[in-house]
C-alpha positions in Angstrom: 39.8 6.6 2.9 36.9 8.4 4.1 36.0 10.5 7.1 32.5 11.0 8.2 32.3 14.1 10.7 29.7 13.1 13.6 27.2 16.1 13.9 24.8 16.5 16.7 22.1 14.2 14.8 24.4 11.7 14.9 25.9 11.8 18.4 25.3 9.4 21.4 24.6 6.4 18.5 26.9 3.2 18.7 29.7 2.9 16.0 28.3 -0.1 14.5 24.4 1.0 14.4 25.7 4.4 12.8 27.8 2.8 10.2 25.4 0.0 9.3 22.8 3.0 8.4 25.5 5.2 7.0 27.7 2.1 4.9 24.7 0.1 4.3 26.7 -1.9 1.5 29.4 -2.6 3.7 28.6 -6.7 4.8 28.0 -6.6 9.0 30.7 -9.3 9.5 33.0 -7.2 7.2 32.3 -4.2 9.8 33.2 -5.6 12.8 36.5 -7.3 11.2 37.6 -3.9 9.9 37.0 -2.5 13.3 39.1 -5.3 14.9 41.4 -5.0 12.2 41.7 -1.1 12.5 40.4 -0.3 9.2 37.6 1.7 11.1 38.9 4.2 13.7 37.4 7.3 15.5 39.7 10.5 15.9 42.9 8.3 14.0 42.7 5.9 17.3 41.5 2.4 17.8 37.6 1.9 18.8 35.3 -0.6 19.8 32.5 -1.6 18.1 29.8 -0.6 21.2 31.7 2.7 21.6 29.5 5.8 21.5 29.9 8.6 19.0 30.3 12.2 20.2 29.8 15.4 18.8 32.4 16.5 16.8 34.2 12.6 16.4 35.6 12.0 13.1 35.2 8.3 11.9 37.9 7.4 9.6 37.2 4.6 7.2 39.8 2.6 5.1 37.5 0.4 2.8 37.0 0.4 -0.6 34.9 2.9 -2.7 32.6 -0.2 -3.6 31.4 -0.4 -0.3 29.7 3.6 -0.4 26.3 3.8 -2.1 26.0 5.6 -5.2 25.0 9.4 -4.7 21.3 9.8 -5.3 19.0 13.2 -5.8 18.8 14.3 -2.1 16.4 17.3 -3.0 13.7 14.8 -4.7 11.5 16.2 -1.7 11.0 19.5 -3.2 8.8 17.8 -5.7 6.1 17.1 -3.1 3.3 19.7 -2.5 3.5 22.7 -0.2 0.2 22.7 2.1 0.7 21.9 5.9 -1.7 21.9 8.3 0.4 22.8 11.5 -0.9 22.5 14.9 2.2 23.0 16.8 5.9 23.3 16.0 9.0 24.0 17.6 12.8 23.2 17.2 12.5 19.6 18.1 8.8 18.6 16.8 6.2 19.2 14.3 2.7 18.3 14.7 0.6 18.4 11.3 -3.0 17.7 10.6 -3.3 15.3 7.8 -5.9 15.5 5.3 -7.0 12.3 4.0 -6.2 11.0 0.6 -2.5 11.9 1.3 0.1 8.9 2.2 2.6 9.5 4.9 5.6 8.2 3.2 6.6 7.8 -0.6 4.7 4.4 -2.2 6.5 1.6 -4.0 5.6 3.6 -7.3 8.0 6.1 -5.9 5.0 9.1 -5.3 7.1 12.3 -4.1 4.0 14.3 -2.7 3.7 12.8 0.4 3.3 14.4 4.0 7.2 13.3 5.0 8.2 15.0 1.4 6.1 18.4 2.3 7.7 18.4 6.2 11.4 18.2 4.4 10.6 20.8 1.8 9.2 22.9 4.4 11.8 22.4 6.9 14.4 23.1 4.3 13.0 26.1 2.6 13.1 27.9 6.4 17.1 26.7 6.5 16.3 24.1 9.4 17.1 21.0 7.5 19.5 20.3 4.8 20.5 17.0 3.4 24.1 18.0 3.2 24.8 18.9 6.2 23.4 15.3 7.5 25.6 11.9 7.4 22.4 10.1 7.7 19.4 11.6 9.5 16.2 13.5 8.1 13.5 14.4 9.7 10.8 11.5 10.5 7.2 10.3 11.4 7.1 9.2 15.1 3.3 7.6 14.0 1.6 7.1 11.0 -1.9 6.9 9.6 -3.8 5.4 6.7 -3.9 7.4 3.0 -8.1 7.5 3.3 -7.8 8.4 7.3 -7.1 12.0 8.4 -5.3 13.6 11.6 -2.8 14.3 14.0 1.1 13.1 13.0 4.2 14.0 15.0 7.3 14.0 13.3 10.6 14.8 14.6 13.4 17.4 13.7 16.1 15.7 14.9 17.3 12.5 16.1 17.3 12.7 19.8 13.7 14.0 19.4 13.0 10.9 17.5 14.4 8.2 19.8 12.5 10.0 23.0 9.2 10.1 20.9 9.1 6.6 19.4 10.1 5.1 23.0 6.9 7.3 24.6 4.7 6.1 21.8 5.6 2.4 22.4 5.1 2.5 25.9 1.8 4.4 25.6 3.1 7.5 27.5 1.8 9.4 24.1 -2.1 8.8 23.8 -4.0 8.6 20.6 -7.8 9.1 19.8 -10.1 8.6 16.9 -13.3 9.6 15.8 -15.1 7.6 13.6 -18.9 7.4 12.4 -19.8 3.5 12.4 -22.7 1.8 10.8 -25.4 0.4 13.2 -25.1 0.7 16.9 -22.3 -0.5 19.0 -23.4 -3.2 21.6 -22.9 -1.1 24.7 -21.9 2.7 25.2 -18.6 2.2 26.0 -16.4 -1.2 26.4 -13.0 -2.7 25.5 -12.9 -5.1 22.5 -10.5 -7.7 23.0 -9.1 -9.8 20.3 -6.8 -11.1 18.3 -5.1 -10.2 14.7 -3.8 -11.7 11.5 -2.0 -9.8 8.9 -2.4 -11.0 5.4 1.1 -8.8 3.5 0.0 -10.1 0.4 -3.3 -8.7 0.1 -2.4 -5.8 2.7 -5.4 -6.6 5.1 -6.1 -8.1 8.3 -8.5 -10.4 9.8 -9.5 -10.6 13.8 -10.2 -13.6 15.9 -11.5 -14.2 19.3 -8.7 -17.2 19.8 -5.3 -17.2 19.6 -5.4 -20.6 17.3 -3.4 -18.5 14.9 -0.6 -17.3 17.3 -1.7 -14.0 16.2 -1.3 -10.1 17.8 -3.5 -9.4 20.8 -5.2 -6.2 20.1 -7.4 -3.9 22.4 -9.8 -1.1 21.3 -11.4 1.0 23.9 -14.5 2.8 22.4 -17.4 5.4 23.5 -20.4 6.3 22.0 -20.9 10.1 21.3 -23.8 10.3 19.4 -26.2 7.9 17.8 -28.3 9.3 14.3 -30.0 7.7 11.7 -28.6 4.3 12.6 -25.2 5.7 12.4 -22.9 6.1 15.5 -20.1 8.7 16.3 -17.9 6.7 18.4 -14.2 8.0 20.4 -11.5 5.3 19.7 -8.5 5.1 22.3 -6.4 3.0 20.6 -4.7 0.6 23.5 -2.7 -1.0 20.9 -1.5 -0.1 17.4 -1.8 -2.5 14.8 -2.5 -2.5 11.3 -5.6 -1.3 10.3 -6.9 -2.4 14.2 -9.8 0.0 14.3 -11.4 -0.4 10.8 -10.9 -4.3 11.4 -11.9 -4.4 14.6 -15.0 -2.5 14.4 -16.1 -4.3 11.2 -15.6 -7.8 12.8 -18.8 -6.8 15.2 -20.7 -5.6 12.5 -20.4 -1.9 12.9 -18.0 -0.9 10.1 -16.9 2.5 9.6 -18.7 4.6 7.3 -16.8 5.1 4.0 -14.4 2.3 4.4 -13.7 0.7 1.3 -11.8 -2.5 2.5 -13.4 -3.4 5.6 -16.9 -1.8 5.1 -20.5 -2.0 3.8 -20.3 -1.4 0.1 -24.1 -1.0 -0.3 -24.3 1.4 2.6 -21.1 3.1 1.2 -22.8 3.5 -1.9 -25.9 5.0 -0.3 -23.6 7.7 1.3 -21.1 8.2 -1.4 -18.6 9.5 0.9 -14.8 9.6 -0.8 -12.9 8.7 2.3 -13.6 6.5 5.3 -15.2 8.5 8.2 -12.3 8.0 10.7 -10.0 10.6 12.1 -7.1 10.7 14.7 -8.3 13.7 16.5 -6.2 13.8 19.7 -3.4 13.2 21.1 -2.0 13.4 24.6 1.6 13.2 26.6 1.8 11.7 29.8 2.2 14.1 32.6 3.9 11.6 34.5 6.4 10.4 32.2 10.1 11.8 31.6 10.3 13.1 28.1 14.0 14.4 29.0 14.8 16.8 26.6 11.3 17.3 25.8 9.9 17.8 29.2 8.1 20.7 28.0 5.6 18.5 26.5 4.5 16.7 29.7 0.7 17.1 30.5 0.1 18.5 26.9 -2.7 17.8 24.7 -3.4 18.7 20.7 -6.6 18.4 19.5 -8.6 18.9 16.1 -11.9 20.6 16.6 -13.4 20.2 13.0 -12.7 16.7 11.6 -14.4 17.0 8.1 -17.2 14.8 8.6 -18.5 16.3 11.9 -20.7 18.7 10.3 -22.9 16.1 8.4 -23.4 14.7 12.0 -24.7 17.7 13.3 -22.2 17.5 15.8 -19.5 20.3 17.2 -17.0 20.3 20.0 -17.2 23.1 22.7 
């Protein structure tokens, strides 16, 4: 028998959803059977599959040890680097400015030095996070950006904040803006590009089509030209849909690739300028002033902005 005590980051979740994460080796069919057969209880009483967990509840598991995962080193994140560029922090969220070149999650080579591990290390060292006190939750990223893209990343310190922010981002009540330098000039000073995107998972690349014969994902990319110089353009992007490599592939598809982009860019122009990273930066986020962020309503109407993306100085541009 094993008991699991419900803490604040576990509360309000459905019993079955929680157990699927905490006991992933237990087959779903067997999970539901054990609940029906009272081999899984809450506070030593019979429970329902869809029952919501409350803070302080104890789940009683009369199941074999083979279904519990082997213990792992919960403190591996301490191997990550320590540098974090913090834009904003409170008890619920942390907003950071990620440098280009840093991955946001461990990659397939189990690289420890990534943004989320740096965040976990930071919170652990200031006694705001301890894996030993959590059944399943760990600080998590709300949005992601590519390795070679820099900019704003939001992370949640607790489950309720993560749930609220994920929903708000999905419904576009958190708006994300990017700055980029593109090769050439955009067809208009302002417009919305509308096309379809098809992902090639094997090659980690996407293709853009102007029709839907392939039953792909619809994409919209809003842009505004800020400045033009030497056949280059500084452009602000309002990402109306958030697909893999959307900005990079969409701009490249109209003949205006991002300078320095090794995957979708112009290799000859890239060699001429010699930038190490693509000139793309997630520089601003805005929280909708009319949306109900519930416990995070203090974020209503707030915006966070990076005034000095690394490439602006080379483009003779600065924000006031």
